[in-house]
Structure formats: structure tokens, C-alpha cells
C-alpha positions in Angstrom: 9.4 -16.8 -21.3 5.6 -16.6 -21.4 3.9 -16.4 -18.0 0.2 -16.8 -17.2 -1.0 -13.5 -15.7 -4.3 -13.6 -13.8 -6.5 -11.2 -12.1 -8.5 -12.8 -9.2 -11.3 -11.1 -7.3 -12.2 -12.6 -4.0 -11.8 -12.3 -0.2 -8.9 -12.7 2.1 -9.3 -16.1 3.7 -6.4 -16.2 6.1 -4.5 -13.5 8.0 -1.3 -12.6 6.0 1.8 -14.2 7.3 4.8 -11.8 7.1 8.4 -13.0 7.2 11.8 -11.3 6.8 13.9 -13.5 4.5 17.5 -13.1 3.3 16.1 -12.0 -0.1 13.8 -9.4 1.5 10.3 -9.3 3.0 7.8 -12.0 2.0 4.1 -12.4 2.9 1.5 -15.0 2.0 -2.2 -15.4 2.5 -5.1 -17.5 1.1 -7.6 -15.9 -1.3 -11.1 -17.4 -1.6 -12.7 -16.8 -5.0 -16.3 -17.9 -5.2 -18.3 -17.9 -8.4 -21.8 -16.4 -8.2 -24.6 -17.0 -10.7 -28.2 -16.0 -11.1 -30.5 -19.1 -10.4 -33.5 -18.6 -12.6 -35.5 -21.3 -10.9 -35.0 -19.8 -7.4 -34.9 -16.2 -8.7 -31.9 -15.4 -6.5 -28.1 -15.2 -6.7 -26.4 -18.5 -5.7 -22.8 -19.2 -4.7 -21.0 -21.6 -6.9 -17.7 -23.4 -6.4 -15.0 -21.7 -4.3 -11.4 -21.8 -5.5 -8.6 -21.1 -3.0 -5.3 -19.6 -4.1 -2.1 -19.0 -2.0 -1.0 -15.4 -2.8 2.7 -14.6 -2.4 3.9 -11.0 -2.1 7.5 -9.9 -2.0 9.5 -6.8 -1.0 7.5 -3.6 -0.4 4.3 -5.3 -1.6 4.7 -7.9 1.2 5.1 -5.2 3.8 2.1 -3.2 2.6 -0.1 -6.3 2.3 0.7 -7.5 5.8 -0.1 -4.0 7.2 -3.3 -3.5 5.1 -5.2 -6.8 4.8 -7.4 -8.7 7.3 -9.6 -11.8 6.9 -12.8 -11.2 5.1 -11.8 -8.1 3.1 -12.7 -8.0 -0.6 -9.5 -7.7 -2.7 -8.3 -7.8 -6.3 -5.0 -9.6 -6.9 -3.0 -9.5 -10.1 0.0 -11.7 -10.7 1.6 -14.8 -12.2 -0.3 -18.1 -11.8 1.8 -21.1 -10.7 0.1 -24.5 -10.6 2.0 -27.2 -8.7 1.5 -30.9 -8.4 3.0 -32.8 -5.5 2.8 -36.3 -4.0 2.5 -36.4 -0.2 2.0 -39.6 1.7 1.0 -41.4 -1.5 -1.6 -38.8 -2.5 -1.4 -36.4 -5.3 -1.9 -32.7 -4.4 -2.4 -29.8 -6.7 -2.1 -26.2 -5.5 -2.6 -22.9 -7.3 -0.4 -20.0 -6.2 -0.4 -16.4 -7.4 2.9 -14.6 -7.3 1.4 -11.1 -6.8 2.3 -8.0 -8.8 -0.5 -5.9 -7.4 -3.0 -6.2 -4.6 -5.8 -3.8 -3.7 -9.1 -3.5 -2.0 -12.2 -4.1 -4.1 -13.9 -0.7 -4.0 -17.2 -2.2 -5.2 -17.7 -3.3 -1.6 -16.6 -0.2 0.3 -14.1 2.6 0.6 -10.4 2.7 1.2 -8.0 5.5 2.1 -4.6 5.3 0.4 -1.5 6.3 2.5 1.9 6.3 0.9 4.3 4.0 2.7 8.0 4.2 3.3 8.3 7.9 3.8 9.7 9.1 7.1 7.5 11.7 8.7 9.0 15.1 8.3 8.9 17.6 11.1 8.4 21.2 10.2 11.4 23.5 10.4 11.4 25.6 13.6 9.7 29.0 13.0 12.1 31.8 12.4 11.2 35.4 12.9 10.5 37.4 9.7 12.8 40.2 9.1 11.3 43.7 9.5 11.1 45.0 6.0 9.2 48.1 6.9 11.1 51.3 7.0 11.3 52.6 10.6 10.2 56.1 11.2 12.9 58.6 10.9 14.3 59.6 14.4 17.3 61.6 13.3 18.2 63.7 10.4 21.2 61.5 9.6 20.7 59.5 6.4 21.0 55.7 6.8 22.5 53.4 4.3 19.9 50.8 3.1 22.4 47.9 3.2 23.5 48.8 6.7 19.9 49.0 7.8 19.1 45.6 6.3 22.1 44.0 8.0 21.0 45.4 11.4 17.4 44.2 11.1 18.0 40.7 9.6 18.7 38.1 12.3 22.0 36.3 12.0 21.6 32.5 11.7 24.3 30.5 13.3 
């Protein structure tokens, strides 16, 4: 089946709404995409029409989007475009949704620090004393077996 894949560059218009569903986590937010063009008469950049999309994210993408996005941030969303027409109270409504595959901050407007999610923080193993590998000074004329000396200097882990 053919799907219409889109890449939309815009700003987060509403705070992401996160929900735990039976099928897994889900999040949605509105994305505002405003066209800009150079107005030769005014010699300035001018805002054009603004399109609003409802962006849907599922599973780990939903969890990460809800934790990472806030209103006003510039983002890039890639996903499947779904255009729906509905009749409510006698009026015809058309909505454009994006079923997101990837969401990221638009780095043309600022910086972002990536942190891998889903990994439990690991605590370092407790420090263990290093075995004494140095040969102790000879205190007696009795020869010492090397294996025996190693066993006596190496701590026993229980």
C-alpha cells in the first residue's frame, strides 16, 4: 500500500498530551507550519498562511516526545499524512494528521543535547583492592613457591 510521507518544519503549537493506552504509549500535539516569503515591495520577510497538523506519536517516540517538547520549539516531523473529512453538527470539517515516524528539534534555530532514553543508570562496581603483584623483600632464606605466594596475596572474593 502506498502512503504519503511528509516532512513538516514548524513549531510546537500545543503542549504534547501523553496517554498510556492498551496498545502502548501515545502522544499528540499540534504543529504550526507557517510559510515565509520575501516581499519585494516591502523589502522584508513576510509570514504567509499557517497550516496546523495534529502530530501523533506512538510507543517510545511518544514517551520521548512528551519528555522533550514544549510549546514554541522549532521541530521537524517526518511521518505519514492522513487527511480526514468529517461532518459535525451539519458542518464539514477537514483535518490533517501526521502519524510521526521521527521528530527532532530544528537545529537551524538553536542547539540540542541528545540523551539516550530507556537505559537504566548503572552504578559502578564497588572498588576492590588490587592484588600486590610486587615481590616482597626476602626476609628468610627459605624459597617460596610462586603459586603459594600469589594465593596468599590475592584477596578471596565471597
